ZABA-297550 format. One record per residue (C-alpha): residue number from 0; residue in one letter; x, y, z. Coordinates in steps of 0.1 Angstrom, whole numbers. Example, Ala and Ser with C-alpha at 12.3 -4.5 7.8 and 13.67 -1.06 7.14 Angstrom:
2
- num,residu,east,north,up
- 0,A,123,-45,78
- 1,S,137,-11,71
***
This chain:
315
- num,residu,east,north,up
- 0,A,1956,-839,967
- 1,S,1935,-869,962
- 2,G,1914,-849,938
- 3,V,1943,-839,916
- 4,A,1955,-874,916
- 5,G,1922,-887,904
- 6,L,1927,-868,871
- 7,V,1955,-892,863
- 8,V,1945,-924,880
- 9,A,1909,-925,870
- 10,P,1915,-922,831
- 11,V,1943,-947,833
- 12,R,1923,-973,851
- 13,G,1893,-966,828
- 14,Y,1914,-971,796
- 15,Q,1929,-1003,811
- 16,N,1895,-1017,818
- 17,N,1873,-1004,789
- 18,G,1895,-989,764
- 19,V,1885,-955,749
- 20,S,1851,-954,765
- 21,G,1867,-961,798
- 22,L,1892,-933,793
- 23,L,1864,-908,787
- 24,V,1846,-920,818
- 25,G,1878,-918,838
- 26,I,1885,-883,827
- 27,A,1850,-872,837
- 28,A,1853,-889,871
- 29,G,1886,-872,877
- 30,A,1872,-838,869
- 31,V,1843,-843,892
- 32,G,1867,-855,920
- 33,V,1888,-823,917
- 34,V,1857,-803,928
- 35,I,1839,-826,952
- 36,R,1868,-841,973
- 37,P,1882,-807,985
- 38,A,1846,-797,995
- 39,V,1841,-829,1014
- 40,G,1873,-823,1032
- 41,V,1864,-788,1042
- 42,L,1828,-799,1055
- 43,D,1845,-827,1075
- 44,A,1869,-802,1091
- 45,L,1840,-780,1099
- 46,S,1821,-808,1115
- 47,H,1850,-817,1139
- 48,F,1854,-780,1148
- 49,T,1817,-776,1156
- 50,A,1818,-808,1178
- 51,S,1848,-793,1197
- 52,I,1828,-761,1203
- 53,H,1798,-782,1215
- 54,D,1820,-801,1241
- 55,I,1834,-770,1254
- 56,A,1800,-752,1257
- 57,R,1787,-785,1276
- 58,S,1817,-783,1300
- 59,V,1807,-748,1311
- 60,N,1770,-756,1312
- 61,V,1761,-729,1286
- 62,L,1740,-752,1263
- 63,E,1722,-770,1292
- 64,K,1718,-737,1311
- 65,R,1731,-753,1345
- 66,F,1752,-728,1363
- 67,D,1771,-738,1394
- 68,P,1762,-717,1425
- 69,P,1786,-690,1436
- 70,I,1811,-701,1461
- 71,K,1818,-679,1491
- 72,Y,1855,-680,1499
- 73,R,1853,-658,1529
- 74,L,1828,-642,1553
- 75,P,1817,-606,1548
- 76,Y,1833,-575,1563
- 77,V,1823,-562,1597
- 78,F,1809,-527,1601
- 79,G,1817,-505,1633
- 80,T,1801,-474,1644
- 81,S,1784,-451,1620
- 82,M,1787,-478,1595
- 83,I,1825,-475,1593
- 84,L,1840,-505,1574
- 85,M,1865,-522,1596
- 86,H,1897,-538,1585
- 87,Y,1890,-573,1574
- 88,E,1898,-601,1597
- 89,D,1887,-637,1594
- 90,S,1880,-639,1632
- 91,M,1859,-608,1630
- 92,G,1838,-623,1602
- 93,R,1834,-656,1619
- 94,A,1824,-639,1652
- 95,L,1797,-618,1635
- 96,H,1783,-651,1620
- 97,L,1784,-667,1655
- 98,L,1767,-637,1671
- 99,K,1737,-641,1647
- 100,R,1733,-676,1659
- 101,F,1730,-662,1695
- 102,P,1712,-629,1692
- 103,L,1702,-605,1720
- 104,K,1667,-603,1732
- 105,S,1669,-565,1733
- 106,T,1692,-542,1715
- 107,R,1686,-510,1734
- 108,R,1718,-500,1750
- 109,H,1729,-476,1776
- 110,G,1742,-444,1760
- 111,G,1726,-450,1727
- 112,S,1712,-417,1714
- 113,D,1691,-432,1686
- 114,G,1684,-465,1702
- 115,G,1704,-483,1675
- 116,S,1696,-518,1667
- 117,D,1731,-532,1658
- 118,E,1754,-550,1682
- 119,I,1790,-539,1674
- 120,I,1819,-562,1679
- 121,V,1848,-546,1698
- 122,H,1873,-574,1701
- 123,V,1876,-610,1693
- 124,E,1902,-636,1705
- 125,V,1901,-672,1692
- 126,L,1917,-699,1717
- 127,N,1926,-728,1695
- 128,N,1927,-764,1710
- 129,I,1929,-798,1693
- 130,G,1897,-799,1671
- 131,I,1880,-771,1691
- 132,D,1880,-733,1687
- 133,T,1869,-712,1716
- 134,F,1856,-677,1705
- 135,A,1857,-650,1730
- 136,I,1837,-622,1717
- 137,I,1834,-586,1734
- 138,T,1808,-563,1720
- 139,N,1795,-529,1730
- 140,C,1770,-548,1755
- 141,R,1782,-583,1763
- 142,L,1810,-608,1766
- 143,I,1801,-641,1750
- 144,I,1822,-674,1749
- 145,I,1813,-698,1722
- 146,R,1828,-732,1713
- 147,L,1830,-745,1678
- 148,V,1842,-779,1668
- 149,T,1866,-778,1638
- 150,G,1845,-786,1606
- 151,S,1812,-783,1625
- 152,N,1785,-758,1618
- 153,S,1769,-763,1653
- 154,P,1784,-738,1678
- 155,T,1780,-743,1715
- 156,L,1772,-712,1738
- 157,C,1792,-717,1770
- 158,W,1783,-684,1789
- 159,Q,1778,-648,1782
- 160,V,1778,-618,1805
- 161,S,1760,-584,1800
- 162,L,1786,-555,1803
- 163,V,1758,-528,1805
- 164,G,1736,-544,1834
- 165,S,1729,-533,1869
- 166,A,1758,-553,1882
- 167,K,1792,-538,1885
- 168,V,1815,-557,1861
- 169,S,1852,-564,1865
- 170,S,1877,-589,1854
- 171,K,1912,-602,1861
- 172,V,1937,-626,1846
- 173,A,1960,-649,1866
- 174,E,1978,-681,1865
- 175,H,1958,-713,1868
- 176,G,1973,-745,1879
- 177,H,2007,-756,1867
- 178,N,2005,-745,1831
- 179,G,1973,-725,1826
- 180,F,1960,-690,1826
- 181,A,1925,-679,1834
- 182,L,1903,-649,1826
- 183,T,1876,-644,1853
- 184,V,1847,-620,1851
- 185,F,1830,-607,1882
- 186,L,1796,-593,1885
- 187,K,1789,-576,1918
- 188,E,1754,-566,1928
- 189,Q,1746,-546,1960
- 190,R,1723,-563,1985
- 191,G,1687,-553,1977
- 192,S,1697,-533,1947
- 193,H,1673,-532,1918
- 194,L,1665,-512,1887
- 195,T,1632,-496,1880
- 196,A,1614,-509,1849
- 197,E,1620,-476,1830
- 198,R,1657,-475,1839
- 199,A,1661,-511,1830
- 200,Q,1644,-506,1797
- 201,E,1668,-476,1790
- 202,R,1700,-494,1799
- 203,G,1689,-527,1783
- 204,S,1703,-545,1814
- 205,G,1704,-577,1832
- 206,S,1698,-612,1821
- 207,D,1668,-600,1801
- 208,L,1693,-587,1775
- 209,L,1708,-620,1770
- 210,S,1697,-644,1744
- 211,N,1672,-673,1747
- 212,A,1688,-690,1717
- 213,L,1697,-722,1736
- 214,G,1660,-730,1739
- 215,P,1640,-742,1770
- 216,E,1662,-772,1776
- 217,G,1696,-756,1769
- 218,E,1693,-723,1787
- 219,Q,1701,-723,1824
- 220,P,1704,-687,1837
- 221,S,1726,-680,1867
- 222,E,1722,-653,1892
- 223,G,1731,-618,1882
- 224,D,1733,-604,1846
- 225,G,1748,-635,1830
- 226,L,1737,-666,1813
- 227,I,1754,-700,1815
- 228,N,1750,-731,1796
- 229,K,1758,-758,1823
- 230,D,1758,-784,1795
- 231,S,1791,-770,1783
- 232,F,1808,-775,1817
- 233,E,1820,-811,1812
- 234,P,1829,-831,1843
- 235,G,1867,-835,1846
- 236,T,1875,-804,1826
- 237,E,1886,-770,1836
- 238,E,1880,-751,1804
- 239,F,1853,-731,1821
- 240,D,1842,-724,1855
- 241,H,1814,-705,1874
- 242,G,1802,-698,1908
- 243,T,1784,-674,1931
- 244,S,1791,-661,1967
- 245,R,1783,-632,1991
- 246,S,1809,-607,2001
- 247,E,1812,-594,2037
- 248,A,1795,-563,2026
- 249,G,1765,-583,2014
- 250,E,1773,-581,1977
- 251,L,1762,-609,1955
- 252,I,1793,-619,1935
- 253,T,1788,-640,1904
- 254,W,1819,-650,1884
- 255,Y,1827,-667,1852
- 256,S,1860,-681,1841
- 257,V,1876,-693,1808
- 258,V,1908,-713,1812
- 259,A,1933,-718,1785
- 260,E,1970,-729,1782
- 261,Y,1997,-705,1794
- 262,Q,2006,-697,1757
- 263,Y,1973,-678,1754
- 264,R,1980,-654,1784
- 265,R,1983,-624,1760
- 266,Q,1949,-632,1743
- 267,L,1933,-634,1778
- 268,A,1950,-602,1788
- 269,R,1938,-584,1757
- 270,L,1903,-595,1765
- 271,H,1907,-582,1800
- 272,N,1918,-547,1787
- 273,A,1888,-547,1763
- 274,I,1863,-555,1791
- 275,S,1879,-527,1812
- 276,C,1875,-502,1785
- 277,V,1840,-511,1778
- 278,T,1829,-510,1813
- 279,G,1851,-479,1820
- 280,N,1875,-495,1845
- 281,F,1905,-479,1830
- 282,D,1926,-484,1863
- 283,D,1924,-521,1856
- 284,V,1940,-521,1821
- 285,I,1972,-541,1820
- 286,K,2001,-521,1805
- 287,D,2022,-551,1797
- 288,A,2044,-541,1767
- 289,T,2041,-576,1751
- 290,L,2003,-571,1745
- 291,G,2009,-545,1717
- 292,R,2034,-524,1699
- 293,P,2057,-499,1716
- 294,G,2043,-464,1716
- 295,S,2009,-476,1706
- 296,T,1976,-479,1725
- 297,Q,1963,-508,1705
- 298,Y,1952,-536,1728
- 299,F,1955,-514,1758
- 300,T,1928,-486,1753
- 301,S,1923,-490,1716
- 302,F,1908,-520,1697
- 303,G,1908,-516,1659
- 304,I,1888,-486,1651
- 305,F,1877,-481,1687
- 306,H,1895,-458,1710
- 307,F,1886,-456,1747
- 308,E,1892,-427,1772
- 309,R,1881,-415,1805
- 310,S,1851,-392,1805
- 311,A,1858,-355,1814
- 312,G,1840,-359,1848
- 313,E,1860,-388,1859
- 314,D,1890,-386,1883
***
């Protein structure tokens, strides 16, 4: 519009100032303005457009070639036996991550036809407290209790027990104090009983199976096929307990307990059932209907993709 206006304004102003010669100069200037001014406007618009593209490109780091690292929004899936992909649960993913922090010394397990090297998670329960999560993880070869402070990446191993060792493993759940509930795991070893080196290697049994992940100062093995971190047993608290004794028959009895509020009785009962299934103590399974769904074996003799049953030779 300014270029077209120049065809009139420039000649008039030239005539007023310089007469006929000014008129001719004004006509020439107006004609040039008709061509130049629109081109300048187009170039100016193009300049603003390219500047906007540059700003957008910088915001996504295309020009400077700086890419933000990928953000992991959740932990990976967990695989079961025969590399079967299990249904995703956040607690399973976190449990797998924690197990890697406290690995087994040996992964040869009783009953493994191929000497498989993977520890398989059977069941996980998370006992939440103010600022602290207690993970109770049952695998095909151990029960491990790990405590993790909320927002921390430094888990604490409280205790762990081999479920495939030479000792006879059993568990029970019972009320504890006025408003508590406890899961206690017992390991009974006959007086003078021992495994030959060949049999011990075959079964991957005893405390030799358990991890040395605590280091020389943190690890304090107990008697029997268990490992206890006494630093996690804080004076004046009853979250965990441990002891040893002898029965009248001469059995060495080592026991480990985890204590929680009464509201977690179902979680502790499900842990008890999982231990009973892994160790083959099916008579100890708690058949409380509140643990699972009516008509389902889940949390009784089934845990996720794992289904347990008596061997054909058992009574």
